C-alpha positions as CSV (number, residue, x, y, z in Angstrom):
1,M,0.0,0.0,0.0
2,K,1.5,3.3,-1.0
3,K,1.8,6.0,1.7
4,G,0.3,9.4,1.1
5,K,1.7,12.9,1.1
6,L,1.1,13.3,4.8
7,Y,3.2,10.3,5.6
8,F,6.2,11.6,3.6
9,S,5.7,15.2,5.0
10,I,5.9,13.8,8.6
11,L,8.9,11.7,7.5
12,G,10.7,14.8,6.2
13,A,10.0,16.7,9.4
14,V,11.1,13.9,11.7
15,T,14.2,13.3,9.6
16,G,15.1,17.0,9.8
17,I,14.6,17.2,13.5
18,C,16.8,14.1,14.0
19,N,19.4,15.4,11.7
20,G,19.6,18.7,13.6
21,L,19.7,17.0,17.0
22,F,22.0,14.1,16.2
23,G,24.2,15.4,13.4
24,S,23.1,13.5,10.3
25,G,21.2,11.0,12.3
26,G,18.2,11.6,10.1
27,G,19.2,8.7,7.9
28,I,18.7,6.3,10.7
29,V,15.0,7.4,10.8
30,A,14.6,7.9,7.1
31,V,15.7,4.4,5.8
32,P,13.2,2.3,7.8
33,M,10.4,4.9,7.3
34,L,11.0,5.0,3.5
35,Q,10.8,1.2,3.5
36,K,7.5,1.3,5.3
37,G,6.4,3.8,2.6
38,D,7.0,1.1,0.0
39,V,10.3,2.4,-1.2
40,P,12.6,-0.5,-2.1
41,T,15.6,-1.1,0.3
42,R,18.4,0.1,-2.0
43,N,16.3,3.1,-3.1
44,S,15.6,3.9,0.6
45,H,19.3,4.0,1.4
46,A,20.1,6.2,-1.6
47,T,17.1,8.5,-1.0
48,S,18.1,8.8,2.6
49,L,21.5,10.0,1.5
50,A,20.1,12.5,-1.0
51,L,17.7,13.8,1.8
52,T,20.3,14.1,4.5
53,L,22.8,16.0,2.4
54,P,20.8,19.3,2.3
55,L,19.6,18.7,5.9
56,S,23.2,18.2,7.0
57,L,24.3,21.4,5.2
58,V,21.6,23.4,7.0
59,S,22.5,21.8,10.4
60,A,26.2,22.4,9.8
61,F,25.5,26.0,9.0
62,F,23.8,26.5,12.4
63,Y,26.5,24.5,14.3
64,A,29.3,26.5,12.5
65,S,27.6,29.8,13.3
66,E,27.7,28.9,17.0
67,G,31.4,27.9,16.8
68,S,30.7,24.2,17.4
69,F,32.8,22.8,14.6
70,Q,36.2,21.3,15.2
71,W,37.6,22.5,11.9
72,E,40.9,20.8,12.4
73,Y,39.3,17.4,12.6
74,T,36.6,18.1,10.0
75,L,39.2,18.9,7.3
76,K,41.3,15.9,8.2
77,L,38.2,13.5,8.0
78,I,36.7,14.8,4.7
79,P,39.2,13.2,2.2
80,L,39.0,9.7,3.4
81,G,35.3,10.1,4.3
82,L,34.7,10.9,0.6
83,A,36.7,7.9,-0.4
84,G,34.7,5.7,2.0
85,A,31.5,7.1,0.6
86,V,32.5,6.1,-2.9
87,L,33.5,2.6,-1.7
88,G,30.3,2.2,0.3
89,S,28.2,3.2,-2.7
90,L,30.0,0.7,-4.9
91,L,29.7,-2.1,-2.3
92,M,25.9,-1.4,-1.8
93,K,25.3,-2.5,-5.4
94,M,27.0,-5.8,-4.7
95,I,25.5,-6.7,-1.4
96,P,22.2,-8.7,-1.5
97,T,19.2,-6.8,-0.1
98,K,18.6,-9.1,2.8
99,L,22.2,-8.9,3.9
100,L,22.1,-5.1,3.5
101,K,19.1,-4.9,5.8
102,R,20.9,-7.1,8.4
103,I,24.1,-5.1,8.3
104,F,22.1,-1.8,8.7
105,G,20.1,-3.4,11.6
106,L,23.3,-4.6,13.3
107,L,24.8,-1.2,13.0
108,L,21.8,0.4,14.6
109,I,21.9,-2.1,17.5
110,I,25.6,-1.6,18.1
111,S,25.2,2.2,17.9
112,G,22.2,2.3,20.2
113,G,23.9,0.0,22.7
114,R,27.0,2.2,22.8
115,M,24.9,5.3,23.3
116,L,22.9,3.7,26.1
117,L,26.0,2.4,27.9
118,L,28.5,5.2,27.4
């Protein structure tokens, strides 16, 4: 069953709020909600990335205007982060959908556990 305009409007708002609060954490919300909206798994991951890019730019602007950036670390992380993004995008095409879902779920469990315990 296709979800309506209201569903995707709420998804956009929730994703934006999570992105602003957690620093690009909107994708964690967007992927499963896009899947519930009948978007195929691979498309959900790709759409989430396309969605979080402009959200992250807006969030980064507000964090930067408050002096919250650690520019030294940011500039060191960008080059290999971009290389990792290319590698991850290429790998996603080769990973079976079922395994991709399990890897994503495991990552969420590990991340959530670390946040709860640390």
